[in-house]
N, C-alpha and C positions, 0 to 999 in steps of 0.2 A: 828038527822043524825046518821047513823050507819056506821062503818068502819070495813072492813073484815080483820081478823088476819090470816097472813099465817101460815101454819102449820110447825113446825120444819123440817119435811122431805123435804117440798117444799123449804125452805131456803138452805138446804143441797145441793139439786140438783143444784141450781143457783150459788152457791158459788164454787162449784168443778170445773167447767170450768174456772172461774176466777183465781183459784190457778194454774192451768195448763198453762194459757197464760201468766201469770206473770213471771213464770220460764224461758219461752222461750225468753220473752223480755229482761230478765236479761243476759241470756246467749248471745243472740244477741248483746246486749249493751256491753257485755265483748269482744265479737269478734270484734265489730266495733272499740271498744277502742284499742285493741291490733293491728288491721290493721292500725289505724290512727298512733299508737305509732310507729309500723313497718315502715310504710311509712315515718313518720317524722325521724325515725331512719336513714332509708336509706337515706333520704334527707340530713339529718345532716352528715351522714358519707360522702355522695357524695360531700356535701358542704365542709366538712373538707379536703376531699382528693382534691377536686378543688382548695381549698385554699392552701393546700400545694404545689400542682403541679404549681399554680400560682406564689406562694412564690419562689420555687426553680427555675422557669422557668425564672423569672427575673434575677436570678444570674448565669444563664447558661452560659458557654462561647460560643463565636459566632462560629458556625461551618463553618462558611465562611473561617475561618482561615485554615480550613483542606485542601481547594484547595491550598493554598499558603505555606503550611507547608513544609519545607525543612529538613528532617531529617539529622541527622549526618552520613556522608558516609566516608568510608575510602579511602585514596588516594592510589594507586599502583604504585610502581616503578619498572620499567623493565629495563633489559639490552637490548643491541642492537640485540641480537638473541631472545628475547622474554622471556627470563628467569625472574621470578617475584624476584626482590631483597628486596622488603620490601613492609609492609602495614603500613600506617601512619595512626592514627586514634585516637580519644578519645572513639569512639564506632566503632568496626569493622563490616562494613556494607557495603555490594554492592548491589545497588538496581537493581532488575530484574522486567520487566514488566510483567503482568499476562500471556501474550501469550507465554512468554519464560519458564513458570513454568509447567510442564507436568500435564495432568489431573490426573494422578494417584497420584501425590504429593499433589495436592488440595483435592482429595477423601480423603486421608489419614488424612489430618488435619480436614476435615469437619465431617467425621465419629467419630473422636475422641473428638472434642471440641464443634461440633454443628450440630448434625445429621440433624436437620429441618432447616438448614441455609436457604434453598432456599424456605421454606414456610412461615416463621414468617415475621413479620415487625420490627424486631430489638430486641423485648423481647419475649421469648418463654414461655407463661404462663403455658402451659401444662408441660414443662420441669421443671418450678419452682415448681409446685405441685408435680412432680415425686421426685424432690429432697428432698422436705419436707417430703413426705411420707417415702422415704428411711432413711432419718435422724431419723424419728420416730421410724422406725422399726429396727434402728442399722444396717441397710445394708449397702454395699459398697457405699462410699459417691459419689454421682454425681453432676457434675458441673451444675450450674443453669445459669451461664453468657454465652450468645451467643457470637459467634466471634464478632459481632457488638459492644456488650457492652464492651467486652476486648479491640477492638480498641478504642472505647471512653474513657475508663479508661486510656489506654496508651498515647493517645493524649492530653486529657485535664484535667484528674484528677489524684490523688495520689492513693497509694494502701492502703489508711486509711480503717479500718474495721469499718464501721458505717451505720445506715441506711439512713442517709442523703446522704452519697456518693453512695449507692446503688440506691437512687431514682434519683440522678443526672445521674447516669450512665444509668438507664432505659430511662429516658427523652431524653438524648443525642442520645442514640441508635435509638429511633423511629425518631428523628429529622434527623439523619444522614441517615437513610434508606429513607426518603423522597426525598432526592437530590442526592444521589449517588447509582450507580448500584450495583448489588451484586459482580460484577468482580472488580469493583474500591475498594470495602471495603475489599475483599478478598486479593487484590494485596497489599494494605497498611498493611493488618494485617500480612501477610506472611513475609513482608520486615522490620517489626518493632520489632517482638517479640525477645525475647531473649532465646538463646538455650544453654548457658553455655560457658565455656572456652573462654570468651571474644568475643563470635559471636553473632552478631545481624543480624536477617533477615536469610532467607532460603539459599541465596547463600553463605553467610560466612560461615554459619554451614556446607553446604556440603564441602567446602574447609577445614574447621577446623577439621572435623572428618574423611573425606574420600578422601580429596585431589583432588576433583572433582568438575565439575559444577552441578548445579541442574538438568539440563537437562540429565545428565548421571547417576543419582541416581538409584539404583536397587530397588525392592520391599522392600527387607530387610533393606537397608540403609534407605529408605523413612519411614518405620514403626519405625525405631529407632529414626529418627529425629522428627517425629510427636508426639512421647511420651515425648519429653524433656520439652516443654514450662511449663507443669503443675509444675514441680520441677526440673530445671537443676542441682541443687546441689546434688539431690537425684538419679535421672536417668541417669546421664551422664555415659557413658561407661568408661570414664576416673576416674570416682569415684568408681562405682562398676559395673563390667560387669553383675554380676548376677541380680541385680535390673533393669540394663537397658534391659536384655533379657526378664524379666517378663513384663516390660512396653511393649516392642515391641510386644509381644504376645497379651496384652490387645489392642493394636492398631490394630493388625491383626483380632482379634475377632469382633472389632467393624466395621471394613470394611467388614467383612462376613455378619454380622448383617444387614448392610445397603445395602447390595447387590452390593457392589462395586467389591469384588473378590469372587471367590469361595473358599470353604475349602480347595480344593486341593492346590491351589495357595498359600494360607495362611500357609499351613503345609510346602510346599516347601520353603517359604520366611523364616519362623522360623528356617528352618535348613541350609539355605544359609550362605556362609562366609561374614563377614562384610567388610572385608579389611580396619580395621581402620588403620590410618597412624600414630597414637600415638600423644600424647600431646607434643606440640612444645613450646619452649621458647616464650616470648612475649617481645615487645620493642626492645631494641637495641640488646638484644640476639637472636632476631630472624632474624636479617639482614643477607643477603649474601653478601660477600665482604665490611664488615662494613667500612673499611677505605674510600672507595669510596662512599658508600652509605650515610655515614653521612654527606660527603662533599655536596652530592646532596641534601640532606635534607635541609642542611643550606642554599644552594642557593635558593631552592624553597621557603623556609620561608622568605628570603631576598625580594624575587620577589612578593610574594603573601600574605605574612602575615601568622601568626601561625594558626589563626582559618580556613582560607581557606585551608591551607596545611593539617589540622588534620580532618577536617569537610566537606570539599568541594567535595570529590569524584573525585579528580584529576587522570588523567592516565598520568603518566610521563614516557616519552621513553627516556632513557639515551644513552650516547656514550660508555658505557662500553663495551669492548670486554672481555667475561669471559675467553676465552682461553689465551689472552694475560695478563690478571690479574694474572692467575695462574702462567705464565712464569715470571712474574715480581715478583711476591712474592717468588717464588722458588729461583730466582737469588739474592734477596737481603738476604734471609735467608741462603743461600750457602755462600754468600760473608761475612757475619757477622761470620759465622761459621769458614771461613777460616783465618779471622782476628783474632778470638780467638785462634785458632790452631797455628798461626804464631807469636802469642805473640804481636800483634799490639794493643790491648787493646781497640778495637771499639765494642760496644754492641748494638748499633742502626744503622739503616739506614732507607733511604727512596728513593723512584723512582717514577717519574712521566713521562708518555709517551704521546705525543700529535701527531696527525696528522697534519702536516704543512698546508697542503692545505685547511683545513676546521676549525682548531682550536679545534678539538673534542679530549677530554681527554680519551684515549683508556684504560689507565691502571693508577692506583695511589696506591702506597703501602706506608702507613703511618709509618711502623715500621717493625722491624725484627721479633718481638714477635707478637703472635696473639692478635687481638683486643678483649677486655673485658671490663667488668664493671669497672676494675681497671686500664685498660691501654686503654684509649680512646684517648690519644693525638695523633693527626695525624701530623706527622712531615713533611708530603709532602706539606702542605699548612699553618698550624698554627705555625710551627717553623721557626723563622728567623735566620739563621746561616750566619757567615762570607763566602763568596764565594771564597775567596782568588784570585787565578790568573785566575779563571774562569769568572771574571768580566771583564778581559783585552778585551774580545771580543768587548766590548761597546766604550772602548778607541780607538781600532784600527778601529772600523767602522766608528767612527767621523773621525779619521785621513785620511782614504781612500777617505770618502766622501768629505774631504777638498781638493781633488785634488792630494794627494801624493801617487805615486804608491808604489807597495811591495818592489820596489828596492831602495826606499829612504833609505839614511843612518842616522842612530841615533846613538849618541855617548853612549856606554855603559861604563861610567867613572863616577868617584866619584863625588857626589854633596850632598849638604846639604841645608836645608831650616830653616829660623828662626822659632822659636815657641814662644808662648804668654808669657812663663816664662823666657826668656832671653837666653834659650838653642837652639841647633840647631838640627834638624832631618834629618839623613843621610839614605835613604833607601838602602838595601842590598839584595843580593840574598843569598841563603843557602849555596852556595859554597864559599861565600865570596870572589869572584874573578870578574874581569871586563873584557869584551871581546873586549871593544875599539869599533871601528866603524864597526857597523853592519847594515844590511838591516832590514827593518821593518819585512820582512818574517822571518828571522832569529831570531829576538827579540821575535817574537810571539811564534814560534816553540819551542824555548828554554826557553820561559816564563822568559825573563829577567825582573827584577822588576825596576831597575834604568831607563831603556828605557821608560817602562810604565809611570813612575811618570814624567819624563822629557816630554813626549808627552801630558800627562794631563795637565801639567803646562802651556805649550805653547798653547795648544787648549783652555784652561780655564775649570776648573773643573765643572762650572756650564753647559758648553755645553755637557761635557761627562754625566753628570747626566740627562741633557734632552735627550740624545739619548737613555740612558738606560731606562728610563721612556716611552720613545715613543715606543720603541722596545717591551716592555712588563712587565717591572720591576714595580710592584705597591708599594714596601715598600718605606717609606721615607729614603733618602740617605744624610748622612751628607756631606756637601760642603767642604770637605777638600782633600788635595792631596792623603791621604792614601786610599781615596775611589777607587782610580785607581787600588789598591792591593787587593780590596775586603774587606775593613775594615767595612762596613756597612752591616747589616744583611739583607739577602734576603731568600725567600723560594725556594725550588726545584720547585714549580710550577711558580714563577716568572722566574727562570733560563731557564726552558724548554720553556716558553712562549717567552722570548727574543731571544733564538737561534732559535725557530721557524720562527721568521721573516727573519732570514737569509735564512733558508731553503725554505721559500716560496718567494723568489727572492724579498725581501725587503718589502713585504707587510705583515703587523701585522694583525692578526685576534685573538681577545681576547680569551682565552681558555674558552671552555664551556664543561659543564658535561651533558647538556641536548639538544636533538635533537628536541623533540616536546613534548607539553603539551596540553591535551585536558581537558574540563571541564566535569562535570557529564552528560552533555547532548551529548558529543562527538565533541563538536565544538573546534577547535584549539584556544589556548589563548597565546601560545608561539611556534614560529616555527623559528628554527636556520637553516633551510635549506639553506637560503642565509644570512651568517653571515656579520655584517659590516666589511669592510676592510679599512685598513688606509696605503697608501704608504709612508712608513719611510724613506727609502733611494730607490735609483734605483736599477732595476734589476742588472746593472753592477756592482754597488757597492757590492750589496749582493753576486754576483759570485765571485769577487776578494777575498772578505773575506772569502768565502767559500774555495776558493784554498788555502788560508794561513792557515785556520785551518785544511785542508787536510794535510798540512806539519807537523802540530803537531802530527797527528796519523802515518804518513810515516817515519818522522825522528827526531821528537821531543820528548816532555815529555810524549806523549801517546804511544810511541813506546817501545815493541811490544804488549803490553796488550790490546790496544784499537783496533788492527788490526782485522777487522772481514771479510776480504776477499773480499770486495766489496767497491765501492767509499763511503767514509764516511768522515766526518768533526768533529772536537771536540776540547774541551779544558781542561786541567787538572786544578785543583784548591786545594791549600794547604795553610793553615794558618801557620804563623811562629811559632805559640804555639803548632802546631799539635793538635788543638782541633776540626778542620773540615778538611775534604777531599772530593773533589769533582771530577766528570767527566761528562760533559755535551757534547753531541754530536748528530749527526743527519746524516741521509741519505735523499734522495729527498722524501722519503716517511714516514719517522717516526723520531721524536725527542725524546730523554730521558735524563733526568737529574738524577743523582744518587748523593746521600750525605751519608757519614757515620760519626759518631762521638759517643758522650755520651750525655745523657739528662742533666746531671748536669756539663757539661762542663769539665769534667776530661780530662786530656791531654792524647793523644795516644802515642804510641812509634814510632816515625818517620812514621807516616802515611802519604804517599803521594797520590795525586790524580791520578797519573799514576800507582798505584799498585791495591790496593782492588777496589776503585771506577771504574777504567777502566776495571778492570776484570769483575766486576757485569755489567757494561754496554756492554761489548762485549759478555758475556754470555746471557743477554736478547736480545739483538739485533740480534744475529744470530738465535735463536730460532723463535722470535717474525716474523723475515722475511724470514724464511725458505721457504715459498711458494710464495715469491715475487721474480720476476726476477730480477738480479741485472742490475742497470743502472746507468749511471753518471749524474752529474749535468749539466743542459743545459746551455751552454754559450749565453747570449742574444746577437743576431746579432745587430749590429749597434751601440752597447754600449761599447762593450769589444773588444780588438784584442789581439791577441797571437803573441809574438815576441821572437826570439831566442837570448839569451844573450850570449855576447862574454865572454871569460874568463873562464867561467864554462860550456858554450855551453848547458845551460838549458833553457827551456821555462819559461816565465813568463806572466802575463797578466796584460793589461793597459786599462783605461778608455780611449775612444775615446776622443781626444783633449788634453791629458797629454802627458808628455815626454815619447818616447819609446825608449829604448836603446837596438838596434839590433847591429849585428856584423858589423864592420866596422865604427861605430860611438864611442861607448862607451863600457866599460866593466863593470861588475858587481862585481869586487873586491873591498875590502875596499881601500879608498884612491884614486880611480879612478875618472872618471868624472861623476859617477852617482850621482843623485840628492841628495843634502844633505838638512836634515831638518833643516829649520830655523823659529825662531818665527815670530810673526806678528798678527795683528789683525784678528780674525776669522770673516768670512762672516756670518751674522745672518742666523739662521735656516729658511727655507722656511716653509710656512703654511702646514699643514698635509691635504693630499687630502683624503677625506673619501667617501665610497660609500657602499651601500647594493647591493651585486651582487653574482653570482656564484662564487665558488672558482676559483683563478687564473685568474679572468677576471681583466684587467686593470682598475683601479679605475678612476672616474671622479672627477673634482677638486671641493672642496667646502673650501671656504676661512676660515682661523683660524688664526688670528694674536696673538701670545702670547705676554705678556708685555716683554720688553726688559730687565728688571731688575727681572725677576721671572724664577722659575724652576717649571716644573710639568710634567704630563703625557699627555699632549695633550688636556686635558678637563679641568682639574683644576689646579691651579698655586698657588705657594707660593712665595710672595715677599721676596727678600733678602734685610735686613736692613743693612747688614754690610759685609766686605769682608770675603772671606772664612778664618776660622780660621786654626791654625797649626795643622797637624796631630796629633792624640792622641798618 
């Protein structure tokens, strides 16, 4: 057998294609390997990303909370004429709906913060790429976070700079975009962002920088505000106007680039005036009429709590009359100035004015010196000072209500009472004289101390205290005879409230500083249009007391300084140590209580209530009532009769059913047949009728029976465990 042997050339020809095909296969294998590795890498990357997304998604906050989210909103307090008195807040924010925000304002923020806001779905990946490229090229830094991402961060996340936070932010933004419209997102964003100077949200920012609503912003002002959120501490016009103008120009340029405005409008806005109102104090220093406003905030916090007051976005409409408040402050400051000039030695004063028919506090002055961080004490309601003889109004009201007319004789003669230490207390008047037998009208007009103490002793001091509390005094009162002379401290607000009951025909309305409160949605949550009214004494008793207090001004201790040229009633008050001096008085339309003294109880130099306090009261009342036509107090028909007295020939007033002393029967001179005051058991006080009704509407009955051995204010009572102690 023979075998053919291939020649070397033949073998060479056969191998050459084999070598070429092997190289292709190797390249192909490499390509396939790379493709497989690439796909594997992509899948691995996608898996890692999916794992990260899944991991972070499990820990994401629930965006359903966004629907229920209630941001902190500032509470606004207004005077009765609409003047803004105060913003109360932890974050100064006033929420406005998207339809109240002009399109031009929205465009400015979209152009500056997120030009593709209406195109993306929460994350602007093209924007992220542009920001990364700009950062690589060291060009002007561009923001990569969309408006939705910024909202997600503000609502659910912190400002921590980390990849994990950015991932959560992006995931939340995409989730938010699934469930909320662009307008919903933009509304929340514009109401939540911080603009500097304590302003949160576009509405608060508009007021903080320009003193206007967002709906009245100019393009120049809008561009200024749109540039602030990026860095409020750098771009605020209150920090650097030059940097603020540069930032404003940047916003205008972005608006031109986005096609929202023309270059001509941008140039005009850049040159337009801003009308900045200037940075204003915050907190207490920003309050208008702070003596009154701090009282209102205290009342609101008592009613709604601190959190709702500072975060609930309430709208509080107060009773304050700014014009009357200015008059009151001027009167107190003037009076203390006169006291210093005349050497009386009084350095502080207070005044409270109330409309008796509604209980509205129209003015409240808590000091002669301006309210400040170092002078916040409000003497109008926080201070309790001895009212002196101005307290006698409650003693005489109880006496008249017991059925004794103004012509009743009381003996102004020496008397003394045993004290607990074995000594005796003998009340005296400042003139150290006694007038003998005098009528109740004369005793009150001349402010005779002995007569008041005798009446209180015969009535029962607990009964007098009960009348004071029912008429409006809220301070606790010591059950001693000295309280008849004003030995227990009360506030000017208490005294104004008590006398307002007489001015309002015997019906007590608790003083209020608030007319209406609305919540953040505009629904009323407190409405004092029809305040609670309590009939303390009859209209007849109130009228007779008023006529007796008119005598104080016409011929008593209030004459002539308290004479204001129109029907008015009032009472002076002076403490024996000259540490307090008062005048409390009223017309049918207005009640005012005035106090002067010193914070540390230093003695004044013979400061009588009929002097500086009466002059302050008269100065205030004349100006406050300048536009009110003078008119007298209305005599209640069927309850009071008017009779001519023999001897003096003067008229006096009597409750129907009590003794009337007319000519031909009795005279009104001491020692005549006029009724003489005698002791005896007092008839228990009737329950107080209470009603919610319009002012001056006769109340309906609501039974209320106080314990017979307790004193109180008609709602709460304090049981007396022992007999009244001796006067201090």
